[in-house]
PyMOL Python script that loads the backbone (N, CA, C, O; Angstrom):
from pymol import cmd

cmd.read_pdbstr("""\
ATOM      1  N   MET A   1      16.015  24.176 -25.169  1.00  0.00           N
ATOM      2  CA  MET A   1      16.138  24.586 -23.789  1.00  0.00           C
ATOM      3  C   MET A   1      17.309  23.844 -23.166  1.00  0.00           C
ATOM      4  O   MET A   1      17.457  22.635 -23.347  1.00  0.00           O
ATOM      5  N   SER A   2      18.124  24.561 -22.446  1.00  0.00           N
ATOM      6  CA  SER A   2      19.315  23.975 -21.847  1.00  0.00           C
ATOM      7  C   SER A   2      18.973  23.260 -20.540  1.00  0.00           C
ATOM      8  O   SER A   2      17.877  23.402 -19.997  1.00  0.00           O
ATOM      9  N   ALA A   3      19.932  22.499 -20.061  1.00  0.00           N
ATOM     10  CA  ALA A   3      19.745  21.769 -18.809  1.00  0.00           C
ATOM     11  C   ALA A   3      19.561  22.737 -17.645  1.00  0.00           C
ATOM     12  O   ALA A   3      18.807  22.449 -16.715  1.00  0.00           O
ATOM     13  N   ASN A   4      20.235  23.870 -17.686  1.00  0.00           N
ATOM     14  CA  ASN A   4      20.084  24.861 -16.622  1.00  0.00           C
ATOM     15  C   ASN A   4      18.682  25.449 -16.607  1.00  0.00           C
ATOM     16  O   ASN A   4      18.130  25.729 -15.542  1.00  0.00           O
ATOM     17  N   GLY A   5      18.105  25.637 -17.793  1.00  0.00           N
ATOM     18  CA  GLY A   5      16.748  26.165 -17.872  1.00  0.00           C
ATOM     19  C   GLY A   5      15.725  25.191 -17.313  1.00  0.00           C
ATOM     20  O   GLY A   5      14.795  25.591 -16.614  1.00  0.00           O
ATOM     21  N   ILE A   6      15.900  23.908 -17.623  1.00  0.00           N
ATOM     22  CA  ILE A   6      14.987  22.875 -17.107  1.00  0.00           C
ATOM     23  C   ILE A   6      15.127  22.766 -15.596  1.00  0.00           C
ATOM     24  O   ILE A   6      14.131  22.659 -14.881  1.00  0.00           O
ATOM     25  N   LEU A   7      16.365  22.793 -15.112  1.00  0.00           N
ATOM     26  CA  LEU A   7      16.606  22.721 -13.673  1.00  0.00           C
ATOM     27  C   LEU A   7      15.972  23.909 -12.950  1.00  0.00           C
ATOM     28  O   LEU A   7      15.429  23.751 -11.856  1.00  0.00           O
ATOM     29  N   GLN A   8      16.037  25.074 -13.543  1.00  0.00           N
ATOM     30  CA  GLN A   8      15.443  26.264 -12.931  1.00  0.00           C
ATOM     31  C   GLN A   8      13.926  26.144 -12.869  1.00  0.00           C
ATOM     32  O   GLN A   8      13.314  26.549 -11.881  1.00  0.00           O
ATOM     33  N   ILE A   9      13.314  25.593 -13.914  1.00  0.00           N
ATOM     34  CA  ILE A   9      11.859  25.392 -13.921  1.00  0.00           C
ATOM     35  C   ILE A   9      11.459  24.419 -12.816  1.00  0.00           C
ATOM     36  O   ILE A   9      10.490  24.657 -12.096  1.00  0.00           O
ATOM     37  N   VAL A  10      12.205  23.325 -12.684  1.00  0.00           N
ATOM     38  CA  VAL A  10      11.912  22.334 -11.641  1.00  0.00           C
ATOM     39  C   VAL A  10      12.062  22.958 -10.265  1.00  0.00           C
ATOM     40  O   VAL A  10      11.223  22.734  -9.391  1.00  0.00           O
ATOM     41  N   LEU A  11      13.103  23.728 -10.059  1.00  0.00           N
ATOM     42  CA  LEU A  11      13.306  24.383  -8.769  1.00  0.00           C
ATOM     43  C   LEU A  11      12.212  25.407  -8.475  1.00  0.00           C
ATOM     44  O   LEU A  11      11.826  25.588  -7.320  1.00  0.00           O
ATOM     45  N   ASP A  12      11.715  26.071  -9.506  1.00  0.00           N
ATOM     46  CA  ASP A  12      10.623  27.024  -9.312  1.00  0.00           C
ATOM     47  C   ASP A  12       9.321  26.322  -8.945  1.00  0.00           C
ATOM     48  O   ASP A  12       8.525  26.861  -8.176  1.00  0.00           O
ATOM     49  N   LEU A  13       9.096  25.130  -9.482  1.00  0.00           N
ATOM     50  CA  LEU A  13       7.856  24.391  -9.219  1.00  0.00           C
ATOM     51  C   LEU A  13       7.922  23.515  -7.973  1.00  0.00           C
ATOM     52  O   LEU A  13       6.895  23.005  -7.525  1.00  0.00           O
ATOM     53  N   LEU A  14       9.098  23.334  -7.415  1.00  0.00           N
ATOM     54  CA  LEU A  14       9.270  22.447  -6.265  1.00  0.00           C
ATOM     55  C   LEU A  14       8.377  22.791  -5.080  1.00  0.00           C
ATOM     56  O   LEU A  14       7.820  21.872  -4.479  1.00  0.00           O
ATOM     57  N   PRO A  15       8.204  24.057  -4.706  1.00  0.00           N
ATOM     58  CA  PRO A  15       7.299  24.359  -3.589  1.00  0.00           C
ATOM     59  C   PRO A  15       5.852  23.943  -3.863  1.00  0.00           C
ATOM     60  O   PRO A  15       5.102  23.673  -2.924  1.00  0.00           O
ATOM     61  N   LEU A  16       5.459  23.890  -5.114  1.00  0.00           N
ATOM     62  CA  LEU A  16       4.103  23.454  -5.449  1.00  0.00           C
ATOM     63  C   LEU A  16       3.986  21.933  -5.486  1.00  0.00           C
ATOM     64  O   LEU A  16       2.915  21.391  -5.214  1.00  0.00           O
ATOM     65  N   LEU A  17       5.068  21.243  -5.818  1.00  0.00           N
ATOM     66  CA  LEU A  17       5.034  19.790  -5.948  1.00  0.00           C
ATOM     67  C   LEU A  17       5.158  19.063  -4.611  1.00  0.00           C
ATOM     68  O   LEU A  17       4.625  17.964  -4.460  1.00  0.00           O
ATOM     69  N   ILE A  18       5.841  19.648  -3.655  1.00  0.00           N
ATOM     70  CA  ILE A  18       6.063  18.976  -2.368  1.00  0.00           C
ATOM     71  C   ILE A  18       4.753  18.617  -1.664  1.00  0.00           C
ATOM     72  O   ILE A  18       4.626  17.479  -1.211  1.00  0.00           O
ATOM     73  N   PRO A  19       3.766  19.521  -1.543  1.00  0.00           N
ATOM     74  CA  PRO A  19       2.513  19.123  -0.887  1.00  0.00           C
ATOM     75  C   PRO A  19       1.774  18.013  -1.643  1.00  0.00           C
ATOM     76  O   PRO A  19       1.175  17.133  -1.024  1.00  0.00           O
ATOM     77  N   ILE A  20       1.817  18.054  -2.956  1.00  0.00           N
ATOM     78  CA  ILE A  20       1.149  17.014  -3.748  1.00  0.00           C
ATOM     79  C   ILE A  20       1.834  15.671  -3.539  1.00  0.00           C
ATOM     80  O   ILE A  20       1.160  14.649  -3.412  1.00  0.00           O
ATOM     81  N   LEU A  21       3.155  15.658  -3.501  1.00  0.00           N
ATOM     82  CA  LEU A  21       3.885  14.407  -3.265  1.00  0.00           C
ATOM     83  C   LEU A  21       3.628  13.871  -1.858  1.00  0.00           C
ATOM     84  O   LEU A  21       3.549  12.657  -1.665  1.00  0.00           O
ATOM     85  N   LEU A  22       3.497  14.760  -0.876  1.00  0.00           N
ATOM     86  CA  LEU A  22       3.187  14.316   0.483  1.00  0.00           C
ATOM     87  C   LEU A  22       1.774  13.734   0.572  1.00  0.00           C
ATOM     88  O   LEU A  22       1.553  12.742   1.267  1.00  0.00           O
ATOM     89  N   ILE A  23       0.830  14.343  -0.123  1.00  0.00           N
ATOM     90  CA  ILE A  23      -0.534  13.805  -0.158  1.00  0.00           C
ATOM     91  C   ILE A  23      -0.533  12.433  -0.817  1.00  0.00           C
ATOM     92  O   ILE A  23      -1.195  11.510  -0.341  1.00  0.00           O
ATOM     93  N   GLN A  24       0.211  12.297  -1.912  1.00  0.00           N
ATOM     94  CA  GLN A  24       0.299  11.015  -2.599  1.00  0.00           C
ATOM     95  C   GLN A  24       0.897   9.947  -1.685  1.00  0.00           C
ATOM     96  O   GLN A  24       0.371   8.837  -1.605  1.00  0.00           O
ATOM     97  N   ALA A  25       1.977  10.270  -1.005  1.00  0.00           N
ATOM     98  CA  ALA A  25       2.610   9.305  -0.105  1.00  0.00           C
ATOM     99  C   ALA A  25       1.664   8.918   1.024  1.00  0.00           C
ATOM    100  O   ALA A  25       1.583   7.746   1.392  1.00  0.00           O
ATOM    101  N   GLY A  26       0.952   9.890   1.571  1.00  0.00           N
ATOM    102  CA  GLY A  26      -0.004   9.594   2.646  1.00  0.00           C
ATOM    103  C   GLY A  26      -1.132   8.682   2.178  1.00  0.00           C
ATOM    104  O   GLY A  26      -1.521   7.753   2.887  1.00  0.00           O
ATOM    105  N   LEU A  27      -1.655   8.947   0.987  1.00  0.00           N
ATOM    106  CA  LEU A  27      -2.723   8.094   0.450  1.00  0.00           C
ATOM    107  C   LEU A  27      -2.248   6.669   0.206  1.00  0.00           C
ATOM    108  O   LEU A  27      -2.956   5.711   0.515  1.00  0.00           O
ATOM    109  N   VAL A  28      -1.057   6.532  -0.343  1.00  0.00           N
ATOM    110  CA  VAL A  28      -0.523   5.191  -0.614  1.00  0.00           C
ATOM    111  C   VAL A  28      -0.290   4.438   0.693  1.00  0.00           C
ATOM    112  O   VAL A  28      -0.619   3.256   0.788  1.00  0.00           O
ATOM    113  N   ILE A  29       0.266   5.099   1.690  1.00  0.00           N
ATOM    114  CA  ILE A  29       0.514   4.447   2.982  1.00  0.00           C
ATOM    115  C   ILE A  29      -0.805   4.048   3.630  1.00  0.00           C
ATOM    116  O   ILE A  29      -0.934   2.938   4.148  1.00  0.00           O
ATOM    117  N   TYR A  30      -1.781   4.946   3.603  1.00  0.00           N
ATOM    118  CA  TYR A  30      -3.096   4.628   4.172  1.00  0.00           C
ATOM    119  C   TYR A  30      -3.737   3.446   3.443  1.00  0.00           C
ATOM    120  O   TYR A  30      -4.305   2.558   4.078  1.00  0.00           O
ATOM    121  N   ALA A  31      -3.646   3.437   2.118  1.00  0.00           N
ATOM    122  CA  ALA A  31      -4.229   2.350   1.340  1.00  0.00           C
ATOM    123  C   ALA A  31      -3.530   1.019   1.636  1.00  0.00           C
ATOM    124  O   ALA A  31      -4.190  -0.016   1.727  1.00  0.00           O
ATOM    125  N   LEU A  32      -2.213   1.036   1.786  1.00  0.00           N
ATOM    126  CA  LEU A  32      -1.490  -0.200   2.109  1.00  0.00           C
ATOM    127  C   LEU A  32      -1.854  -0.710   3.505  1.00  0.00           C
ATOM    128  O   LEU A  32      -2.001  -1.916   3.699  1.00  0.00           O
ATOM    129  N   ILE A  33      -1.998   0.177   4.463  1.00  0.00           N
ATOM    130  CA  ILE A  33      -2.407  -0.226   5.805  1.00  0.00           C
ATOM    131  C   ILE A  33      -3.816  -0.802   5.770  1.00  0.00           C
ATOM    132  O   ILE A  33      -4.084  -1.830   6.391  1.00  0.00           O
ATOM    133  N   ASP A  34      -4.721  -0.140   5.042  1.00  0.00           N
ATOM    134  CA  ASP A  34      -6.089  -0.619   4.919  1.00  0.00           C
ATOM    135  C   ASP A  34      -6.136  -1.978   4.215  1.00  0.00           C
ATOM    136  O   ASP A  34      -6.905  -2.857   4.605  1.00  0.00           O
ATOM    137  N   LEU A  35      -5.320  -2.144   3.187  1.00  0.00           N
ATOM    138  CA  LEU A  35      -5.251  -3.414   2.467  1.00  0.00           C
ATOM    139  C   LEU A  35      -4.796  -4.530   3.392  1.00  0.00           C
ATOM    140  O   LEU A  35      -5.293  -5.652   3.302  1.00  0.00           O
ATOM    141  N   ASN A  36      -3.864  -4.235   4.273  1.00  0.00           N
ATOM    142  CA  ASN A  36      -3.363  -5.234   5.216  1.00  0.00           C
ATOM    143  C   ASN A  36      -4.421  -5.615   6.251  1.00  0.00           C
ATOM    144  O   ASN A  36      -4.463  -6.766   6.686  1.00  0.00           O
ATOM    145  N   LYS A  37      -5.273  -4.677   6.652  1.00  0.00           N
ATOM    146  CA  LYS A  37      -6.274  -4.929   7.690  1.00  0.00           C
ATOM    147  C   LYS A  37      -7.478  -5.711   7.185  1.00  0.00           C
ATOM    148  O   LYS A  37      -8.064  -6.485   7.942  1.00  0.00           O
ATOM    149  N   ARG A  38      -7.858  -5.527   5.931  1.00  0.00           N
ATOM    150  CA  ARG A  38      -9.092  -6.141   5.418  1.00  0.00           C
ATOM    151  C   ARG A  38      -8.905  -7.617   5.126  1.00  0.00           C
ATOM    152  O   ARG A  38      -7.850  -8.052   4.664  1.00  0.00           O
ATOM    153  N   SER A  39      -9.971  -8.387   5.412  1.00  0.00           N
ATOM    154  CA  SER A  39      -9.903  -9.820   5.127  1.00  0.00           C
ATOM    155  C   SER A  39     -10.198 -10.109   3.663  1.00  0.00           C
ATOM    156  O   SER A  39      -9.639 -11.050   3.101  1.00  0.00           O
ATOM    157  N   THR A  40     -11.065  -9.318   3.031  1.00  0.00           N
ATOM    158  CA  THR A  40     -11.355  -9.496   1.609  1.00  0.00           C
ATOM    159  C   THR A  40     -11.366  -8.139   0.913  1.00  0.00           C
ATOM    160  O   THR A  40     -11.743  -7.123   1.496  1.00  0.00           O
ATOM    161  N   VAL A  41     -10.949  -8.152  -0.325  1.00  0.00           N
ATOM    162  CA  VAL A  41     -10.982  -6.957  -1.167  1.00  0.00           C
ATOM    163  C   VAL A  41     -11.453  -7.368  -2.550  1.00  0.00           C
ATOM    164  O   VAL A  41     -11.423  -8.546  -2.906  1.00  0.00           O
ATOM    165  N   LYS A  42     -11.889  -6.386  -3.327  1.00  0.00           N
ATOM    166  CA  LYS A  42     -12.235  -6.662  -4.715  1.00  0.00           C
ATOM    167  C   LYS A  42     -10.936  -6.798  -5.492  1.00  0.00           C
ATOM    168  O   LYS A  42     -10.066  -5.933  -5.401  1.00  0.00           O
ATOM    169  N   GLY A  43     -10.799  -7.864  -6.249  1.00  0.00           N
ATOM    170  CA  GLY A  43      -9.553  -8.135  -6.950  1.00  0.00           C
ATOM    171  C   GLY A  43      -8.607  -8.908  -6.049  1.00  0.00           C
ATOM    172  O   GLY A  43      -8.977  -9.322  -4.950  1.00  0.00           O
ATOM    173  N   THR A  44      -7.402  -9.095  -6.515  1.00  0.00           N
ATOM    174  CA  THR A  44      -6.431  -9.848  -5.721  1.00  0.00           C
ATOM    175  C   THR A  44      -5.617  -8.903  -4.854  1.00  0.00           C
ATOM    176  O   THR A  44      -5.242  -7.809  -5.277  1.00  0.00           O
ATOM    177  N   ARG A  45      -5.357  -9.342  -3.653  1.00  0.00           N
ATOM    178  CA  ARG A  45      -4.617  -8.546  -2.675  1.00  0.00           C
ATOM    179  C   ARG A  45      -3.192  -8.255  -3.168  1.00  0.00           C
ATOM    180  O   ARG A  45      -2.683  -7.148  -2.997  1.00  0.00           O
ATOM    181  N   VAL A  46      -2.561  -9.254  -3.776  1.00  0.00           N
ATOM    182  CA  VAL A  46      -1.183  -9.081  -4.248  1.00  0.00           C
ATOM    183  C   VAL A  46      -1.120  -8.037  -5.355  1.00  0.00           C
ATOM    184  O   VAL A  46      -0.207  -7.213  -5.379  1.00  0.00           O
ATOM    185  N   LEU A  47      -2.083  -8.067  -6.272  1.00  0.00           N
ATOM    186  CA  LEU A  47      -2.105  -7.091  -7.354  1.00  0.00           C
ATOM    187  C   LEU A  47      -2.280  -5.675  -6.813  1.00  0.00           C
ATOM    188  O   LEU A  47      -1.593  -4.754  -7.255  1.00  0.00           O
ATOM    189  N   TRP A  48      -3.189  -5.498  -5.868  1.00  0.00           N
ATOM    190  CA  TRP A  48      -3.370  -4.169  -5.264  1.00  0.00           C
ATOM    191  C   TRP A  48      -2.079  -3.710  -4.590  1.00  0.00           C
ATOM    192  O   TRP A  48      -1.680  -2.555  -4.738  1.00  0.00           O
ATOM    193  N   ALA A  49      -1.431  -4.600  -3.859  1.00  0.00           N
ATOM    194  CA  ALA A  49      -0.200  -4.229  -3.159  1.00  0.00           C
ATOM    195  C   ALA A  49       0.892  -3.822  -4.151  1.00  0.00           C
ATOM    196  O   ALA A  49       1.576  -2.819  -3.949  1.00  0.00           O
ATOM    197  N   VAL A  50       1.050  -4.594  -5.212  1.00  0.00           N
ATOM    198  CA  VAL A  50       2.067  -4.272  -6.220  1.00  0.00           C
ATOM    199  C   VAL A  50       1.750  -2.936  -6.890  1.00  0.00           C
ATOM    200  O   VAL A  50       2.634  -2.096  -7.058  1.00  0.00           O
ATOM    201  N   LEU A  51       0.495  -2.745  -7.267  1.00  0.00           N
ATOM    202  CA  LEU A  51       0.104  -1.486  -7.895  1.00  0.00           C
ATOM    203  C   LEU A  51       0.337  -0.295  -6.978  1.00  0.00           C
ATOM    204  O   LEU A  51       0.817   0.747  -7.424  1.00  0.00           O
ATOM    205  N   LEU A  52       0.004  -0.440  -5.708  1.00  0.00           N
ATOM    206  CA  LEU A  52       0.185   0.662  -4.768  1.00  0.00           C
ATOM    207  C   LEU A  52       1.666   0.977  -4.547  1.00  0.00           C
ATOM    208  O   LEU A  52       2.042   2.145  -4.459  1.00  0.00           O
ATOM    209  N   VAL A  53       2.495  -0.040  -4.458  1.00  0.00           N
ATOM    210  CA  VAL A  53       3.928   0.192  -4.236  1.00  0.00           C
ATOM    211  C   VAL A  53       4.556   0.836  -5.473  1.00  0.00           C
ATOM    212  O   VAL A  53       5.341   1.777  -5.355  1.00  0.00           O
ATOM    213  N   ILE A  54       4.209   0.328  -6.656  1.00  0.00           N
ATOM    214  CA  ILE A  54       4.746   0.923  -7.888  1.00  0.00           C
ATOM    215  C   ILE A  54       4.239   2.351  -8.054  1.00  0.00           C
ATOM    216  O   ILE A  54       4.990   3.248  -8.438  1.00  0.00           O
ATOM    217  N   ALA A  55       2.971   2.548  -7.765  1.00  0.00           N
ATOM    218  CA  ALA A  55       2.379   3.879  -7.927  1.00  0.00           C
ATOM    219  C   ALA A  55       2.941   4.871  -6.923  1.00  0.00           C
ATOM    220  O   ALA A  55       2.896   6.078  -7.162  1.00  0.00           O
ATOM    221  N   ALA A  56       3.470   4.389  -5.807  1.00  0.00           N
ATOM    222  CA  ALA A  56       4.009   5.292  -4.793  1.00  0.00           C
ATOM    223  C   ALA A  56       5.204   6.079  -5.320  1.00  0.00           C
ATOM    224  O   ALA A  56       5.476   7.182  -4.847  1.00  0.00           O
ATOM    225  N   ILE A  57       5.916   5.523  -6.290  1.00  0.00           N
ATOM    226  CA  ILE A  57       7.104   6.207  -6.802  1.00  0.00           C
ATOM    227  C   ILE A  57       6.857   6.912  -8.126  1.00  0.00           C
ATOM    228  O   ILE A  57       7.775   7.500  -8.698  1.00  0.00           O
ATOM    229  N   SER A  58       5.627   6.859  -8.616  1.00  0.00           N
ATOM    230  CA  SER A  58       5.333   7.551  -9.868  1.00  0.00           C
ATOM    231  C   SER A  58       4.250   8.593  -9.632  1.00  0.00           C
ATOM    232  O   SER A  58       3.294   8.361  -8.892  1.00  0.00           O
ATOM    233  N   PHE A  59       4.416   9.735 -10.267  1.00  0.00           N
ATOM    234  CA  PHE A  59       3.490  10.848 -10.063  1.00  0.00           C
ATOM    235  C   PHE A  59       2.737  11.097 -11.351  1.00  0.00           C
ATOM    236  O   PHE A  59       3.381  11.117 -12.401  1.00  0.00           O
ATOM    237  N   PRO A  60       1.461  11.284 -11.361  1.00  0.00           N
ATOM    238  CA  PRO A  60       0.445  11.307 -10.319  1.00  0.00           C
ATOM    239  C   PRO A  60      -0.285   9.977 -10.165  1.00  0.00           C
ATOM    240  O   PRO A  60      -1.374   9.933  -9.593  1.00  0.00           O
ATOM    241  N   THR A  61       0.295   8.905 -10.663  1.00  0.00           N
ATOM    242  CA  THR A  61      -0.385   7.619 -10.617  1.00  0.00           C
ATOM    243  C   THR A  61      -0.669   7.151  -9.207  1.00  0.00           C
ATOM    244  O   THR A  61      -1.649   6.439  -8.986  1.00  0.00           O
ATOM    245  N   GLY A  62       0.152   7.524  -8.255  1.00  0.00           N
ATOM    246  CA  GLY A  62      -0.064   7.119  -6.869  1.00  0.00           C
ATOM    247  C   GLY A  62      -1.397   7.597  -6.341  1.00  0.00           C
ATOM    248  O   GLY A  62      -2.088   6.867  -5.631  1.00  0.00           O
ATOM    249  N   ILE A  63      -1.760   8.805  -6.679  1.00  0.00           N
ATOM    250  CA  ILE A  63      -3.041   9.354  -6.243  1.00  0.00           C
ATOM    251  C   ILE A  63      -4.178   8.595  -6.917  1.00  0.00           C
ATOM    252  O   ILE A  63      -5.182   8.278  -6.279  1.00  0.00           O
ATOM    253  N   LEU A  64      -4.023   8.306  -8.199  1.00  0.00           N
ATOM    254  CA  LEU A  64      -5.085   7.624  -8.945  1.00  0.00           C
ATOM    255  C   LEU A  64      -5.283   6.186  -8.475  1.00  0.00           C
ATOM    256  O   LEU A  64      -6.419   5.756  -8.275  1.00  0.00           O
ATOM    257  N   VAL A  65      -4.200   5.441  -8.297  1.00  0.00           N
ATOM    258  CA  VAL A  65      -4.312   4.044  -7.862  1.00  0.00           C
ATOM    259  C   VAL A  65      -4.830   3.976  -6.427  1.00  0.00           C
ATOM    260  O   VAL A  65      -5.659   3.121  -6.113  1.00  0.00           O
ATOM    261  N   SER A  66      -4.357   4.860  -5.558  1.00  0.00           N
ATOM    262  CA  SER A  66      -4.855   4.887  -4.180  1.00  0.00           C
ATOM    263  C   SER A  66      -6.346   5.194  -4.153  1.00  0.00           C
ATOM    264  O   SER A  66      -7.108   4.564  -3.418  1.00  0.00           O
ATOM    265  N   ALA A  67      -6.752   6.161  -4.956  1.00  0.00           N
ATOM    266  CA  ALA A  67      -8.176   6.504  -5.012  1.00  0.00           C
ATOM    267  C   ALA A  67      -8.996   5.340  -5.569  1.00  0.00           C
ATOM    268  O   ALA A  67     -10.111   5.097  -5.108  1.00  0.00           O
ATOM    269  N   ALA A  68      -8.461   4.624  -6.548  1.00  0.00           N
ATOM    270  CA  ALA A  68      -9.172   3.469  -7.105  1.00  0.00           C
ATOM    271  C   ALA A  68      -9.345   2.383  -6.048  1.00  0.00           C
ATOM    272  O   ALA A  68     -10.420   1.797  -5.924  1.00  0.00           O
ATOM    273  N   TYR A  69      -8.282   2.117  -5.285  1.00  0.00           N
ATOM    274  CA  TYR A  69      -8.394   1.105  -4.238  1.00  0.00           C
ATOM    275  C   TYR A  69      -9.359   1.556  -3.149  1.00  0.00           C
ATOM    276  O   TYR A  69     -10.253   0.806  -2.758  1.00  0.00           O
ATOM    277  N   LEU A  70      -9.180   2.780  -2.659  1.00  0.00           N
ATOM    278  CA  LEU A  70     -10.003   3.248  -1.554  1.00  0.00           C
ATOM    279  C   LEU A  70     -11.463   3.429  -1.966  1.00  0.00           C
ATOM    280  O   LEU A  70     -12.363   3.237  -1.147  1.00  0.00           O
ATOM    281  N   GLY A  71     -11.704   3.792  -3.207  1.00  0.00           N
ATOM    282  CA  GLY A  71     -13.068   3.999  -3.670  1.00  0.00           C
ATOM    283  C   GLY A  71     -13.769   2.754  -4.139  1.00  0.00           C
ATOM    284  O   GLY A  71     -14.984   2.634  -3.986  1.00  0.00           O
ATOM    285  N   TRP A  72     -13.026   1.818  -4.713  1.00  0.00           N
ATOM    286  CA  TRP A  72     -13.670   0.637  -5.299  1.00  0.00           C
ATOM    287  C   TRP A  72     -13.160  -0.667  -4.689  1.00  0.00           C
ATOM    288  O   TRP A  72     -13.958  -1.537  -4.338  1.00  0.00           O
ATOM    289  N   GLY A  73     -11.866  -0.810  -4.560  1.00  0.00           N
ATOM    290  CA  GLY A  73     -11.260  -2.093  -4.200  1.00  0.00           C
ATOM    291  C   GLY A  73     -11.514  -2.572  -2.789  1.00  0.00           C
ATOM    292  O   GLY A  73     -11.563  -3.779  -2.553  1.00  0.00           O
ATOM    293  N   ARG A  74     -11.674  -1.677  -1.860  1.00  0.00           N
ATOM    294  CA  ARG A  74     -11.786  -2.109  -0.469  1.00  0.00           C
ATOM    295  C   ARG A  74     -13.205  -2.406  -0.034  1.00  0.00           C
ATOM    296  O   ARG A  74     -13.405  -2.896   1.077  1.00  0.00           O
ATOM    297  N   HIS A  75     -14.189  -2.131  -0.855  1.00  0.00           N
ATOM    298  CA  HIS A  75     -15.579  -2.283  -0.438  1.00  0.00           C
ATOM    299  C   HIS A  75     -16.137  -3.675  -0.715  1.00  0.00           C
ATOM    300  O   HIS A  75     -17.257  -3.810  -1.210  1.00  0.00           O
ATOM    301  N   ALA A  76     -15.364  -4.706  -0.399  1.00  0.00           N
ATOM    302  CA  ALA A  76     -15.838  -6.069  -0.594  1.00  0.00           C
ATOM    303  C   ALA A  76     -16.579  -6.586   0.626  1.00  0.00           C
ATOM    304  O   ALA A  76     -17.391  -7.504   0.514  1.00  0.00           O
ATOM    305  N   GLU A  77     -16.308  -6.003   1.800  1.00  0.00           N
ATOM    306  CA  GLU A  77     -16.966  -6.447   3.025  1.00  0.00           C
ATOM    307  C   GLU A  77     -18.362  -5.859   3.089  1.00  0.00           C
ATOM    308  O   GLU A  77     -18.581  -4.709   2.707  1.00  0.00           O
ATOM    309  N   VAL A  78     -19.299  -6.650   3.570  1.00  0.00           N
ATOM    310  CA  VAL A  78     -20.680  -6.187   3.669  1.00  0.00           C
ATOM    311  C   VAL A  78     -21.029  -5.866   5.108  1.00  0.00           C
ATOM    312  O   VAL A  78     -22.155  -5.459   5.394  1.00  0.00           O
TER     313      VAL A  78
END
""", "prot")
cmd.dss("prot")
cmd.show_as("cartoon", "prot")
cmd.util.cbc("prot")
cmd.orient("prot")
């Protein structure tokens, strides 16, 4: 497959990828804000922050890491 063929496939899928990337960015931003507000979290705060920032630029890991933090990591407060 030529470079033009790959580029055409990416351009065809772009309208489908944009909403997913926006959802991922929103989840990562929300998780980082929540991480900043909480006094305690499960695991280390620095590790969560690094994972969330790295995951923000990789797809679909951003959704998975954000969901892991929001579902498990933030529930340390009673």
